[in-house]
C-alpha positions in Angstrom: -94.7 -153.6 -139.7 -91.0 -153.7 -140.6 -89.5 -150.4 -139.3 -87.0 -148.5 -141.4 -83.9 -148.4 -139.3 -80.8 -146.2 -139.3 -78.7 -148.9 -140.9 -77.8 -149.8 -144.5 -80.2 -152.0 -146.5 -80.1 -155.7 -145.5 -81.5 -158.8 -147.0 -83.3 -160.4 -144.0 -85.5 -163.2 -145.1 -89.1 -162.9 -144.0 -92.1 -165.3 -144.3 -95.6 -165.9 -143.2 -96.0 -169.2 -141.3 -99.3 -170.2 -139.9 -100.5 -166.6 -139.5 -97.2 -165.6 -137.9 -94.6 -163.3 -139.5 -91.2 -164.8 -139.1 -87.6 -163.6 -139.8 -84.7 -165.8 -140.5 -81.8 -165.8 -138.1 -78.7 -166.3 -140.3 -76.4 -167.1 -137.3 -78.6 -169.7 -135.6 -80.0 -170.8 -139.0 -83.7 -170.8 -137.8 -86.9 -169.0 -138.3 -88.0 -166.8 -135.4 -91.3 -165.0 -134.8 -91.2 -161.4 -135.7 -91.0 -158.8 -132.9 -89.8 -155.2 -133.2 -86.8 -156.1 -131.0 -86.0 -159.2 -133.1 -86.1 -157.0 -136.3 -83.5 -154.7 -134.7 -81.4 -157.7 -133.6 -81.4 -159.3 -137.0 -80.7 -156.0 -138.7 -77.7 -155.4 -136.5 -76.4 -159.0 -137.1 -76.7 -158.5 -140.9 -74.9 -155.1 -140.5 -72.1 -156.6 -138.5 -71.6 -159.4 -141.0 -72.0 -157.5 -144.3 -70.6 -154.1 -143.4 -68.3 -154.6 -140.4 -66.9 -157.8 -141.7 -67.6 -159.9 -138.5 -67.5 -163.6 -139.4 -71.0 -165.1 -138.7 -69.4 -168.1 -137.0 -68.0 -165.7 -134.3 -71.4 -164.2 -133.4 -73.5 -165.6 -130.5 -77.2 -164.5 -130.2 -79.1 -164.5 -127.0 -76.1 -166.0 -125.2 -76.9 -167.1 -121.6 -74.7 -165.7 -118.9 -74.9 -165.4 -115.1 -74.8 -161.9 -113.5 -74.9 -161.8 -109.7 -76.3 -165.4 -109.7 -79.1 -164.4 -112.0 -79.6 -165.9 -115.5 -79.4 -163.3 -118.2 -79.1 -163.3 -122.0 -76.8 -161.1 -124.1 -78.6 -160.2 -127.4 -75.4 -160.4 -129.4 -71.8 -161.3 -128.5 -68.9 -161.0 -131.0 -65.9 -163.1 -130.5 -62.3 -163.0 -131.7 -60.8 -165.9 -133.6 -59.4 -167.4 -130.4 -62.8 -167.4 -128.7 -62.4 -164.3 -126.6 -65.5 -162.1 -126.4 -64.9 -158.6 -127.8 -68.3 -156.9 -128.1 -71.7 -157.1 -126.4 -74.6 -155.6 -128.2 -77.9 -154.9 -126.4 -80.8 -154.4 -128.8 -84.1 -152.6 -128.1 -87.2 -152.2 -130.3 -87.1 -149.0 -132.3 -89.9 -147.6 -130.2 -87.8 -147.9 -127.0 -85.7 -144.9 -126.1 -82.1 -145.7 -125.3 -81.9 -144.8 -121.6 -79.4 -145.0 -118.8 -81.2 -148.3 -117.8 -80.2 -149.9 -121.1 -76.6 -148.7 -120.7 -76.6 -150.1 -117.2 -78.0 -153.4 -118.4 -75.2 -154.0 -120.9 -72.7 -152.9 -118.3 -74.0 -155.5 -115.9 -73.5 -158.2 -118.6 -69.9 -157.0 -118.9 -69.3 -157.9 -115.3 -69.5 -161.5 -116.5 -67.8 -161.2 -119.9 -65.3 -158.4 -119.5 -65.3 -157.3 -123.1 -63.5 -154.2 -124.4 -66.5 -152.9 -126.4 -70.2 -152.4 -125.6 -73.0 -151.2 -127.8 -76.7 -150.3 -127.2 -79.1 -149.8 -130.1 -82.7 -149.4 -131.0 -81.9 -149.6 -134.7 -82.4 -145.8 -134.9 -79.7 -144.7 -132.4 -76.5 -146.6 -131.9 -74.2 -146.0 -128.9 -70.8 -147.8 -128.9 -68.2 -147.6 -126.1 -64.6 -148.8 -125.6 -63.9 -150.0 -122.1 -60.3 -149.5 -120.7 -60.2 -151.8 -117.7 -56.6 -150.9 -116.9 -57.5 -147.2 -116.5 -61.1 -147.7 -115.4 -62.4 -145.5 -118.2 -65.2 -145.7 -120.8 -65.0 -143.8 -124.0 -68.0 -143.3 -126.4 -67.1 -144.1 -130.0 -68.2 -142.1 -133.0 -69.2 -145.1 -135.0 -69.9 -148.8 -134.6 -66.5 -150.5 -134.7 -65.6 -152.9 -137.5 -64.2 -156.4 -136.8 -60.5 -155.3 -137.5 -60.9 -152.5 -134.9 -62.3 -155.0 -132.4 -59.4 -157.4 -132.9 -56.8 -154.6 -132.4 -58.1 -153.8 -128.8 
C-alpha cells in the first residue's frame, strides 16, 4: 500500500480509523485519508522540513488560488520569512508519469503566485526549475533546492 519513493526515509504517522487508512499532515496538524497522491505530498513535506530545512510554519498545503478566474489548489507552497511565496510543488501519485501536462499545470499556478521556483514530483521522479522573470527563462535544476537556496533567489 505505501509505495517506496525516491526520497530519504520519513517518519509519517499512519493509522487505521474506521476501516480507513489515514496519514498525519504535520503542517495542517490533521489526519487525512490515505491516497497515493497524499502519500507523495506528505513524503515531500517531510523531506522539505527534515532535509531541506524548510520551516513547517512557512509551508502551505492545498493552498487555494485563482487562475484565469478558476479556483485551483497548489499542492505545496513554500514561503520566505517575509511571507513571499518562493516554491510551488505539484505532487502526483507514484503511478502517474510526469508529463508536459503536469509541468503546464504548475506553470499555470505560477501565473497567480509568480514564484522563482517550481517543482513537479510523483515521488519517484522530481523535476525542479528556476524561473528568471527578468530574462524570461526557465532552468531545470539538478536537485531539489534547499531553503537557504530558495531565500537567496
